[in-house]
N, C-alpha and C positions, 0 to 999 in steps of 0.2 A: 329900546329892547332891554338893556341893563338896567334902566329904571323900573323897569314892569317887573323883572326878574326879583330886584331888591324889594319893591313894594310889596308883592306876592309872597315873597319869602318872609318879610317881616309880618303880614298879616297872617299867615299860616302858622307861624311861630307864636304868637299871642292866643290864637284859637285853640290852637292844639294844647300848648302850655297849660292856659287856663283851664281848659277841661281836664287835665292831668290833675292840675291841683284841687278841683272841684271834687274830683272822684278819691284822691287820696285823703281829702280830708275826712269825707264820709268813710271811708273804711277805716281810718284812724279813729275816730268817734265810737265806730261800731265795735272796736276792740278794747273799750275802757269801762270795765265793769261799773267803775266810779260814776261816769257819767250818765249810765243807764239808771243809777238810783238817784242822782242828784234830777234828772228829767223826771222820773216817777216820783219823787218827792214833793214837786213843783206841780206835779197834775194831780197830788191827792191820792196817788196808788196805793200807799201802804195802810190807808186807812178804809180804803173800800174793795182791795183785793180779795178780802176774804181768807187770806193766809197769814201767817206770822211772818215776822220781818226776816227770819233766819230761813225761811222756806223760799222767801222772794228773793232773797240775796242768793242762795244756791241755784235758783232757777236762771238768774242773771249769768251767773257764772255759766252755767251749762249752756245757754244761748252762746255766749261768746266763745266759749270752747268749740262748740259746733260749729261755728261760722269760721273759725279756724281751721277747720279740718278734723276735728277730734272725732272719734267714734262716741257719741254721747246718744244715748238711747231713749231720754227724757221718761224713763219709766221709774225714778226715785219716787217714794211714796210721800206725799204731802197730807196735810191736812188742810181742807179747804171747805168754809162754812161749816165747819165742825165733822166733816166725814173723810175717811182716808180714801185717796183716790191717787192714781198715778199723776205724775207732774203734768205732763201733756196727754190729750186723748189722740187719737189715731188722725183725725182730721188736722190737728195741729201738728202732729209732727210730718205728715206728708206737706203741710204748707211750709215748713222750717226748711225741707228739702230743697222746695222751689226758691226759697230765700237764698239759701247757701249757694244753689247753682247761680242765681242772679248776683250774688257778691264775687262770685269765682269770675263771671262774666266781666264785671265791673274792674275787677283788678288786671284783669287781660286789657282791657280799653284802656285803663291808666297807663299801664306800661307802654302800649301801642302809641297811645297819643304823646307819652313822654319821648319815646324815641323820635316819633314824626317833628316834635317842637326843636329837638337837637339836629336834625337833618335839614329843618326848612331854615334854621338860624343859620346853618352852614350856606345853603343856597342864597339867602339873603345877602351875603358877604359876597357871593361870586359876582354879582351886579356892580360892586364896588361904588355903590351910591349909598352911602350910611341915611343920610337925610330922608331917601325914599323908603329905605327899610324902617327908619322910624315913623314915617307917617303910615306904614304899612301895620306897624305893630300897634299904633294907636287907633287904627280903623279898626283891628281885630278886636282889641279891648273894648272899645266903644259898643260894637255890635253884642259883645256879651254883656255889657251894661243894660242895652236896650232890651234884650232878652229877658235878663234877671229883674229889671224894673216892670216889663210887662207880667211876666209871672206873678210878681209879688203884689201889683194892683188887683190882677184877678183872684188871686189867693184871700186878699183882704174881705172881698166881698162875700165870698163862700169858699172858704179852706176845704170843708168837708166834701163838695162836689169835686174841686181839683183832686184831693186826695183819692176820692172813689174813681175818678177818671185815670189817675195815674196807676192805680192798680190794674185796671182793665187792661191798660196797653202792656203794662210789665208782666203780667200774669196771664196765662192760658186756660185756665180753670178758676173756679169760684172757691178754691180752699181758704182764700184769705177773708171771706166773709164767714166770720166766727161769731159764736153766740156768747156774749157776757154772762148770761146766766150759767153755762155750763163750762167753759172754756178760759182756763186760766191766762194764755197768752194775751186775749183781746184786753182782759182785766188789767194785764201790766201794762199794756200798751194802747190805751185810749187816745182819742184824737189829741188832747194838750200836750200828751208825751209828743207826739209826731210833730207838734206846732213846736215845741221846746227843741227837739232834735231839727227842725229844719231852720230854726232862727239860728242855732248854734254853726250849722253847716254855712249858713249865708253870710254870718257876723264873721267868719273866719276867712271865707271866700273875698268877701268884700273889701278885708285888710289887704289881701295879695292885690286885687285888682286896683285898690288906690296906690299901691306901692309900684304896680307897672305902669299905670297912667302916669304917675310922678317921673318914673324912670323917661318914659317917652318923651315927655314935655322937656325935662332938662336935656337930654340928648339933642331934642329939636333944637334948644338954644343953642347948644354947642356947636351943631353942624348947621346952623343958621346960613352961612357963607357958601355951603356946598350944594349946586346945582345939580 
């Protein structure tokens, strides 16, 4: 029974801790204006958005501030395709409301996952079987590795389909289906932008997973004589 408690506690520690890490990485990158600009530059956005670099930079700042909870109305006047217009239209503003609600949910889930990680780490010690806890943590980590590899392989074949299904799951309306002929938001964030964003999140998360795996293996070696 104690072995089971330690193993389960270790597995849940890894599962919840790595979920928290993934969400905090996402939320951190989404709060860095410079990262948006870097991803947009690599996606060729500045030359195709139809707005000046100045207007593009201000739009990025508005998005970041809005996601942080600021009262941004997105009605700043810009010049797009040579014509004055508000920064975002009504459909774009409504979609941003959905995005902010989603980010707020992600933040809550991240903190709940972090709390669960701490609680489960404590539970794993109750069993007083460090080796079982280490095996549990290793198992939980490898489960996330399997999920990540599966998503990566599927996305390599057709990222756009995965991206579309992802939006259908997360949003209960079609406001995310914007028109690049009229909507600045989709011009700012075309598919290559999201590929860059996903790659950055995945790369940072992979480093954390590698560190956890290494720690589990080292601990298993240290506790190899514990049954």
